[in-house]
C-alpha positions in Angstrom: -108.5 143.5 -189.1 -105.6 143.9 -191.7 -105.0 141.8 -194.7 -102.2 139.7 -193.1 -104.4 138.6 -190.3 -107.3 137.8 -192.7 -105.1 135.7 -195.1 -103.4 133.9 -192.1 -106.8 133.0 -190.8 -107.9 131.8 -194.1 -104.8 129.6 -194.4 -105.5 128.2 -190.9 -109.0 127.2 -191.9 -107.9 125.8 -195.2 -105.6 123.6 -193.5 -108.1 122.4 -191.0 -110.5 121.7 -193.8 -107.9 119.9 -195.8 -107.1 117.7 -192.9 -110.8 116.9 -192.4 -111.2 115.9 -195.9 -108.2 113.7 -195.7 -109.7 111.9 -192.7 -113.1 111.6 -194.4 -111.7 109.9 -197.3 -110.0 107.3 -195.1 -112.9 106.9 -192.9 -115.0 106.3 -195.8 -112.6 103.6 -197.2 -112.7 101.7 -193.8 -116.6 101.9 -193.6 -116.9 100.4 -197.0 -114.8 97.5 -196.1 -116.9 96.8 -193.0 -118.3 93.2 -192.5 -120.1 93.1 -189.4 -122.5 95.9 -188.0 -121.9 97.6 -184.8 -123.8 95.7 -182.0 -126.3 96.6 -179.3 -126.1 100.3 -178.2 -125.2 101.7 -181.7 -128.0 100.0 -183.4 -130.5 101.7 -181.1 -129.1 105.0 -182.4 -129.3 103.9 -186.0 -132.9 103.0 -185.1 -133.5 106.4 -183.4 -132.2 108.1 -186.6 -134.8 106.3 -188.8 -137.5 106.8 -186.2 -137.0 110.6 -185.6 -137.0 111.5 -189.4 -140.1 109.2 -189.7 -141.8 111.3 -186.9 -140.5 114.6 -188.5 -141.9 113.7 -191.9 -145.3 113.2 -190.3 -145.2 116.4 -188.2 -145.0 114.4 -185.1 -142.3 116.4 -183.3 -143.3 115.1 -179.9 -142.6 111.7 -181.1 -139.1 112.3 -181.3 -138.8 112.1 -177.6 -141.3 109.5 -177.0 -142.4 106.1 -178.2 -140.2 103.2 -179.2 -136.6 103.6 -178.1 -137.4 106.7 -176.2 -134.4 106.2 -173.9 -132.2 107.2 -177.0 -132.7 110.9 -177.4 -133.0 112.5 -180.9 -130.0 114.7 -180.6 -127.6 112.3 -182.6 -130.1 111.8 -185.5 -130.2 115.5 -186.3 -126.4 115.6 -186.4 -125.7 112.4 -188.3 -128.7 112.9 -190.6 -129.2 116.7 -191.0 -131.1 116.3 -194.3 -133.1 113.1 -193.6 -132.4 109.5 -192.8 -130.7 107.4 -195.2 -130.9 103.6 -195.1 -127.7 102.0 -195.1 -125.4 100.7 -192.2 -122.2 101.6 -193.7 -123.4 105.1 -194.1 -124.3 105.1 -190.5 -120.9 103.8 -189.4 -119.2 106.7 -191.5 -121.5 109.4 -189.9 -120.8 108.2 -186.5 -117.2 108.3 -186.9 -116.6 111.5 -189.0 -119.3 113.7 -187.4 -117.3 113.7 -183.9 -114.1 114.3 -185.7 -115.4 117.3 -187.8 -117.1 118.9 -184.7 -113.8 118.3 -182.7 -112.0 120.2 -185.4 -114.6 122.9 -185.2 -114.1 123.1 -181.8 -110.3 123.4 -181.9 -110.7 125.8 -184.6 -112.9 128.2 -182.4 -110.4 128.0 -179.6 -107.0 128.7 -181.8 -108.4 131.1 -184.5 -108.4 134.1 -182.3 -104.6 134.0 -181.7 -104.0 133.3 -185.5 -102.4 136.6 -186.7 -99.3 135.5 -188.9 -98.8 132.8 -191.3 -96.5 130.8 -188.9 -99.4 131.0 -186.5 -101.6 129.4 -189.2 -99.2 126.6 -189.9 -98.5 125.7 -186.3 -102.3 126.1 -185.5 -103.3 124.1 -188.4 -100.7 121.3 -187.5 -101.8 121.3 -183.9 -105.5 120.7 -185.0 -104.7 118.1 -187.5 -102.7 116.3 -184.8 -105.4 116.3 -182.3 -107.9 115.1 -184.8 -105.9 111.8 -184.7 -106.4 111.3 -180.8 -107.4 107.4 -180.6 -110.7 108.6 -178.7 -112.5 108.7 -182.2 -110.8 105.6 -183.9 -112.1 102.4 -182.3 -114.0 100.6 -185.0 -114.6 97.2 -183.5 -114.1 97.1 -179.6 -113.2 93.5 -179.1 -112.4 90.9 -181.7 -110.5 87.7 -182.1 -107.7 89.2 -184.2 -106.5 92.2 -182.3 -107.6 91.4 -178.8 -105.3 88.6 -177.8 -102.2 90.2 -179.3 -102.5 93.9 -178.2 -105.0 93.9 -175.2 -104.3 97.6 -174.6 -106.2 99.0 -177.3 -109.0 96.8 -176.6 -109.3 97.7 -172.9 -112.2 99.9 -173.5 -115.8 99.2 -174.8 -115.7 101.7 -177.6 -116.9 101.0 -181.0 -118.2 102.9 -183.9 -121.8 103.8 -183.8 -121.6 104.9 -180.1 -122.4 108.5 -179.3 -120.1 109.3 -176.5 -117.4 110.9 -178.9 -120.2 112.9 -180.6 -121.5 114.2 -177.2 -117.9 115.1 -176.2 -117.2 116.8 -179.6 -120.4 118.8 -179.1 -119.5 119.7 -175.7 -116.2 121.1 -176.8 -118.0 123.2 -179.5 -120.1 124.6 -176.8 -117.1 125.5 -174.8 -115.4 127.1 -177.8 -118.4 129.4 -178.2 -118.9 130.4 -174.7 -115.1 131.0 -174.3 -115.2 133.2 -177.5 -118.5 135.0 -176.4 -116.9 136.0 -172.8 -113.5 137.0 -174.6 -115.4 139.2 -177.1 -118.2 140.3 -174.6 -120.7 139.0 -177.0 -124.0 137.7 -175.7 -124.9 136.6 -179.2 -121.9 134.2 -179.4 -122.5 133.0 -175.8 -126.0 132.3 -176.4 -125.0 130.1 -179.3 -122.7 128.3 -177.0 -125.3 127.7 -174.4 -127.8 126.4 -176.9 -125.0 123.9 -178.3 -124.3 122.8 -174.6 -127.9 122.2 -173.7 -128.1 120.2 -177.0 -125.6 117.8 -175.5 -128.5 116.8 -173.1 -130.2 115.3 -176.1 -127.4 113.3 -177.3 -127.0 111.6 -173.9 -128.4 112.2 -170.4 -124.9 112.9 -169.2 -125.3 116.1 -171.1 -126.6 117.7 -167.6 -123.2 117.0 -166.2 -121.5 118.8 -169.3 -123.9 121.8 -168.8 -122.7 121.9 -165.1 -119.1 121.9 -166.0 -119.8 124.6 -168.7 -121.4 126.8 -166.2 -118.4 126.6 -163.9 -116.0 127.3 -166.9 -118.0 130.3 -167.9 -117.8 131.7 -164.2 -114.0 131.1 -164.1 -113.5 132.9 -167.5 -115.9 135.8 -166.3 -113.8 136.1 -163.0 -110.7 136.2 -165.3 -112.2 139.0 -167.5 -113.5 140.9 -164.6 -109.9 140.9 -162.8 -108.2 141.8 -166.1 -110.4 144.8 -167.0 -108.6 148.3 -166.4 -111.4 150.2 -166.8 -115.0 150.3 -165.3 -116.1 146.8 -164.2 -119.8 147.3 -164.0 -120.3 146.5 -167.5 -118.6 143.3 -167.1 -120.6 142.4 -164.1 -123.8 143.0 -166.1 -122.5 140.9 -169.1 -121.6 138.1 -166.6 -125.1 138.1 -165.0 -127.0 138.0 -168.2 -124.6 135.4 -169.9 -125.0 133.2 -166.7 -128.7 133.9 -166.6 -129.1 132.8 -170.4 -127.1 129.6 -169.6 -129.4 128.8 -166.4 -132.7 129.4 -168.4 -131.8 127.5 -171.4 -130.3 124.4 -169.4 -133.4 124.5 -167.2 -135.6 124.6 -170.3 -133.8 121.7 -171.7 -133.9 119.8 -168.7 -137.8 120.5 -168.4 -138.4 119.2 -171.9 -136.3 116.0 -171.2 -137.9 115.0 -167.9 -141.5 115.8 -169.3 -141.1 113.1 -172.1 -140.5 109.5 -172.2 -136.7 110.2 -172.6 -136.0 111.1 -169.1 -139.5 110.0 -167.7 -140.1 108.0 -164.6 -139.9 104.5 -166.6 -136.7 105.5 -168.3 -135.1 106.5 -165.1 -136.1 103.4 -163.2 -134.7 101.1 -165.9 -131.6 103.3 -166.1 -131.0 102.9 -162.3 -131.3 99.1 -162.7 -128.9 99.0 -165.6 -126.3 101.3 -164.0 -126.4 99.4 -160.8 -125.7 96.3 -162.9 -122.9 97.9 -164.7 -121.4 99.2 -161.3 -121.8 95.8 -159.8 -120.0 94.1 -162.8 -116.9 96.7 -162.5 -116.8 96.5 -158.4 -113.2 95.8 -157.3 -111.5 97.6 -160.1 -108.8 99.9 -158.9 -108.7 103.3 -159.9 -105.1 103.5 -160.8 -105.0 100.6 -163.2 -108.3 101.9 -164.7 -107.0 105.5 -165.3 -103.8 103.8 -166.6 -105.7 101.7 -169.4 -107.4 105.2 -170.1 -104.2 106.6 -171.6 -103.4 104.5 -174.4 -106.7 104.0 -176.2 -108.3 107.2 -175.4 -105.7 109.8 -175.3 -102.7 108.2 -176.7 -99.2 108.1 -175.3 -98.3 110.6 -178.0 -100.4 113.1 -176.7 -100.4 112.5 -173.0 -96.8 113.1 -172.7 -96.9 116.6 -173.9 -100.2 117.3 -172.2 -98.6 116.2 -168.8 -95.4 118.5 -169.6 -97.7 121.5 -170.4 -99.8 121.0 -167.2 -96.6 120.7 -165.1 -95.3 123.9 -166.8 -98.6 125.7 -165.9 -98.6 124.5 -162.4 -95.2 125.8 -161.8 -96.0 129.3 -163.3 -99.1 129.4 -161.1 -97.2 128.5 -158.1 -94.7 131.3 -158.9 -97.6 133.8 -159.2 -99.2 132.7 -155.9 -95.7 133.0 -154.1 -95.8 136.8 -155.3 -99.4 137.0 -154.0 -100.9 137.0 -157.4 -103.8 134.8 -158.6 -103.0 133.9 -162.4 -105.6 133.0 -164.9 -104.1 129.8 -165.4 -104.2 129.0 -161.7 -108.0 129.6 -161.7 -108.3 127.2 -164.7 -106.2 124.6 -163.4 -108.1 124.6 -160.0 -111.4 124.3 -161.6 -110.2 121.5 -163.9 -109.0 119.7 -161.1 -112.4 120.1 -159.6 -114.2 118.9 -162.7 -111.9 116.0 -163.0 -112.3 114.8 -159.3 -116.3 115.1 -159.7 -116.2 113.4 -162.9 -114.2 110.4 -161.8 -116.2 110.2 -158.6 -119.5 110.0 -160.8 -117.9 107.4 -163.0 -116.7 105.1 -160.2 -119.7 105.2 -158.0 -122.6 106.0 -160.1 -122.1 105.5 -163.8 -120.0 102.4 -164.2 -116.4 102.5 -165.2 -116.9 102.7 -169.1 -114.0 104.8 -170.3 -116.3 106.4 -172.8 -118.3 108.1 -170.3 -115.4 110.5 -169.3 -115.0 111.6 -173.0 -117.0 114.8 -172.7 -115.2 116.0 -169.7 -111.7 115.1 -171.4 -112.2 117.1 -174.5 -113.6 120.0 -172.7 -110.6 120.2 -170.5 -108.2 119.8 -173.4 -110.1 122.3 -175.4 -110.1 125.0 -172.5 -106.3 124.9 -172.0 -105.6 124.8 -175.7 -105.4 128.8 -176.1 -103.0 128.9 -173.2 -101.0 126.2 -174.9 -100.8 127.9 -178.1 -99.9 131.1 -176.6 -97.0 129.3 -174.9 -96.0 127.8 -178.2 -95.9 131.2 -179.8 -93.3 132.4 -177.5 -90.8 129.8 -178.4 -88.1 130.1 -181.2 -88.8 129.3 -184.9 -86.9 126.0 -184.7 -89.0 124.8 -181.6 -92.1 126.0 -183.3 -91.2 123.7 -186.5 -90.6 120.9 -184.2 -94.0 121.2 -182.8 -95.7 121.2 -186.1 -93.7 118.1 -187.2 -94.7 116.4 -183.8 -98.2 117.0 -184.5 -98.3 116.0 -188.1 -96.7 112.5 -187.5 -99.5 110.7 -185.8 -101.9 112.4 -188.3 -100.0 111.1 -191.1 -99.7 107.6 -189.5 -103.3 107.5 -188.9 -104.0 108.7 -192.4 -101.9 105.9 -193.9 -103.6 103.2 -191.7 -107.0 104.6 -192.8 -106.1 104.0 -196.4 -104.6 100.6 -195.9 -106.7 97.6 -196.4 -104.7 95.9 -193.6 -103.3 98.4 -191.3 -100.3 97.2 -189.3 -101.4 95.8 -185.8 -98.1 97.2 -184.1 -99.0 100.8 -185.4 -102.5 100.5 -184.3 -101.2 99.5 -180.7 -98.8 102.2 -180.8 -101.4 104.9 -181.7 -103.9 103.3 -179.4 -106.5 102.8 -182.2 -108.4 99.7 -183.4 -109.1 100.0 -187.3 -110.0 96.5 -187.8 -113.1 96.1 -189.9 -113.4 92.6 -191.2 -113.9 90.5 -188.2 -117.1 88.3 -187.3 -117.6 87.1 -190.9 -118.9 83.6 -189.5 -121.4 85.4 -187.3 -122.8 87.3 -190.0 -123.4 84.2 -191.9 -124.9 82.5 -188.9 -127.3 85.6 -188.3 -128.5 85.1 -192.1 -129.1 81.6 -191.5 -131.1 82.1 -188.3 -133.2 84.7 -190.1 -134.0 82.3 -192.9 -135.2 79.7 -190.0 -137.4 82.4 -188.6 -138.9 83.0 -192.2 -139.5 79.2 -192.5 -141.3 79.1 -189.3 -143.2 82.1 -190.0 -142.5 83.5 -186.3 -139.7 85.2 -184.4 -137.1 82.8 -183.0 -136.7 82.4 -179.2 -133.0 82.2 -178.6 -131.1 82.2 -175.2 -127.6 84.0 -175.2 -125.5 82.4 -172.7 -122.0 83.6 -171.9 -121.7 85.6 -175.0 -120.4 89.1 -176.1 -119.7 90.7 -179.3 -120.1 87.6 -181.7 -123.6 87.1 -180.2 -124.5 90.6 -180.9 -123.5 90.3 -184.5 -126.0 87.6 -184.8 -128.8 89.6 -183.0 -128.2 92.7 -185.2 -129.2 90.7 -188.5 -132.8 91.0 -187.2 -132.7 94.4 -185.7 -131.2 96.0 -188.8 -133.5 94.2 -191.1 -136.7 95.5 -188.9 -135.2 99.1 -189.0 -134.7 99.1 -192.8 -138.1 97.5 -193.6 -140.7 100.0 -191.9 -139.9 99.3 -188.3 -141.2 95.6 -188.7 -141.3 93.1 -185.9 -138.0 91.7 -184.5 -137.4 88.2 -186.0 -135.3 87.1 -182.8 -136.5 87.2 -179.1 -133.4 86.9 -177.1 -133.0 86.0 -173.4 -130.0 86.4 -171.5 -129.0 86.5 -167.7 -128.4 90.1 -167.8 -131.6 92.1 -169.4 -130.5 95.5 -168.1 -134.1 96.0 -167.1 -134.7 93.5 -164.3 -132.5 91.9 -161.5 -129.9 89.7 -163.5 -129.8 86.1 -163.3 -130.7 83.0 -165.4 -134.5 82.3 -165.6 -135.1 78.7 -166.6 -138.4 79.2 -168.1 -136.8 81.6 -170.6 -134.0 79.1 -171.4 -136.4 76.2 -171.9 -138.8 78.0 -174.1 -136.0 78.9 -176.5 -135.5 77.3 -180.0 -131.8 77.7 -180.1 -129.0 78.6 -177.5 -126.3 80.7 -178.5 -123.4 79.7 -176.6 -119.9 81.3 -176.0 -116.7 79.8 -174.7 -116.8 78.2 -171.3 -115.1 79.9 -168.4 -112.5 77.7 -166.8 -113.5 76.2 -163.5 -111.9 78.0 -160.4 -108.9 76.4 -158.9 -110.7 74.8 -156.0 -112.5 72.5 -158.2 -116.2 71.6 -157.7 -118.5 74.7 -157.4 -121.0 73.9 -154.8 -122.1 77.3 -153.7 -122.9 80.3 -155.9 -123.6 83.9 -154.4 -123.8 86.0 -157.5 -125.4 86.1 -160.9 -122.1 86.3 -162.8 -120.6 83.2 -161.2 -124.0 81.6 -161.9 -123.9 82.1 -165.6 -120.3 80.9 -165.9 -121.1 77.7 -163.8 -124.2 77.0 -166.0 -122.2 77.7 -169.3 -119.9 75.0 -168.1 -122.7 72.8 -167.5 -124.1 73.1 -170.8 -120.8 72.8 -172.6 -120.5 69.4 -170.8 -123.9 67.9 -171.7 -123.6 68.7 -175.4 -123.9 65.4 -177.5 -124.7 63.3 -174.4 -128.4 62.6 -175.3 -129.7 65.5 -172.8 -131.7 67.2 -175.4 -129.0 69.7 -177.2 -127.6 69.2 -180.6 -125.0 71.3 -182.6 -126.2 73.6 -185.5 -123.1 75.4 -185.7 -119.7 75.2 -184.1 -117.1 77.9 -184.0 -116.2 81.0 -181.8 -120.0 81.3 -181.1 -121.7 77.7 -180.8 -125.4 77.5 -182.0 -127.4 74.8 -180.3 -130.9 73.4 -181.1 -133.1 72.3 -178.3 -134.2 68.9 -179.7 -135.8 67.3 -176.5 -136.9 69.9 -173.7 -138.0 67.1 -171.3 -134.5 65.6 -171.3 -132.9 69.1 -171.1 -135.2 70.2 -168.2 -134.4 67.1 -166.2 -130.7 67.5 -166.6 -130.9 71.2 -165.7 -133.1 70.4 -162.7 -130.5 67.7 -161.6 -127.7 70.4 -161.8 -129.8 73.1 -160.0 -130.5 71.0 -157.0 -126.8 70.1 -156.5 -126.0 73.7 -156.0 -126.2 75.6 -152.7 -127.6 79.0 -153.8 -126.7 82.0 -151.8 -128.4 84.3 -154.2 -132.0 84.8 -155.6 -131.7 81.7 -157.9 -134.4 79.8 -156.1 -136.7 82.6 -156.1 -136.3 83.5 -159.6 -136.9 80.0 -160.7 -139.4 78.8 -158.2 -142.0 77.7 -161.0 -139.2 75.5 -162.6 -137.9 74.0 -159.3 -141.3 73.2 -157.8 -142.7 71.7 -161.0 -144.7 68.4 -160.0 -143.5 64.8 -161.1 -140.0 65.3 -160.6 -137.7 63.2 -158.6 -135.8 65.1 -155.7 -132.1 64.8 -156.6 -130.8 67.2 -154.2 -128.5 64.7 -152.7 -126.9 64.0 -156.2 -123.3 65.0 -156.4 -122.8 64.0 -160.1 -124.0 67.3 -161.6 -121.9 69.4 -159.4 -118.7 67.7 -160.9 -119.9 69.1 -164.4 -119.1 72.7 -163.1 -115.4 71.9 -163.0 
């Protein structure tokens, strides 16, 4: 390797590192200004990080895959906190955003650097990496909020937020692809081995890592076929290399899967619970059409800025492949395109029918496919004239510069956020943070956990709940100060259980859904309509001497149950007025058959409260 090539590669690496340093500074500024913690799933990863390092400090390696929160694997903890856990939710927010970005940068560098041989290559390659680092898939700090959601619903159309590990899994999968691709290109078993180990590691970030491994295995086979067909000399060595390479991948993947299924992480109880939660999620998303779902995927995940050139390059590759096929040739790009289509179709089928249509579940496949075609894209750009290459560099730097400016701004422009498909708001839910602290104080006064029922709530309720979870994590895994019940528990058949509702100290109540256009609701056949109707009923009886009183009124109402007997009677009358077509009666048999109540099944008054 001559001096010019070494200098060019060094320049390329310097540009990538400089871009990452600038992003790290901007992300750090945003995380320091955060008001509310991430809610629900992300906090379990924060807990897992603390728990993993607590186990490792005691030499309890098996504990990292077993015990509390075993459903969350330890992989994210070792990436976010490679040198030990550090208490602090803002530190966790920074790591959860920057780690995927940094790993994505590493993957892109692995895929582009072999083609960097001159200074212009380094500049264009560095610009391309910097631009792709600005993809919106990494930059959704708060998924839904009262400021940006109503104005720009497009960028809030996915349930992504900082603290989730889907983008981390995707970036690690892309790194694995980069290593395996380089190993096959260089006929290096050592580099390929590193790639398979990294690929197997995705299984310990999220269970969908098993699908990542399947995709990697197929991509490796395609690359080996391309290498075999392009070899001019004896091909026996390529066949031997390919057999050993794929054998290593199969062995490492099998070992990782064996470890996972023989632990609590992917044990029988976890799988059973996952089946229930996934069935609920699929039910909640049923009826959504593929076209609109994929359209909404473009802006907040890929970004229109990148979607358009990706489509152009794919179209160009398809045309070239068709020309080669017309000449009775099978081009390398054609093989990659064919398998990429197979991966995309399989991933979308899994996403629609088995996983539930959360857009973030597709992140690993998206980044792997972009990374796989990046060397071909870079090679194509390398054939263009100098002015066109300069245009590419400028095109890539624009979104990076805009994103960088917004990260360093205390109030980034909403229109620019919408244009890039990102959500950089960090100062929402101030009132809910205060409500969470107040409820923690009430728990301390009572000397016991509070029982709370969350009804028709979302992000605001989650912010309140996190106050207790974060306190417990940061104080030696202490007991949770909030016991929260809800219609959808993710571990049992969904629906309201009145015994849980009536034993609560407080009710967390979201906005009431409007009544359906036909007016009174007399029949209910699914749990989601059940919760909506019950929420409207609770809204209607507040302040009417039915045993509920206001504690806090705002985006999320906090109600105190002041007279359980009155509230119980009012709910019983409401329940008797509905014709239940689902399992409500079975779930609430004890409540409905409690002796001493007058049968009010003929009453129509409660039904009108569902309007």
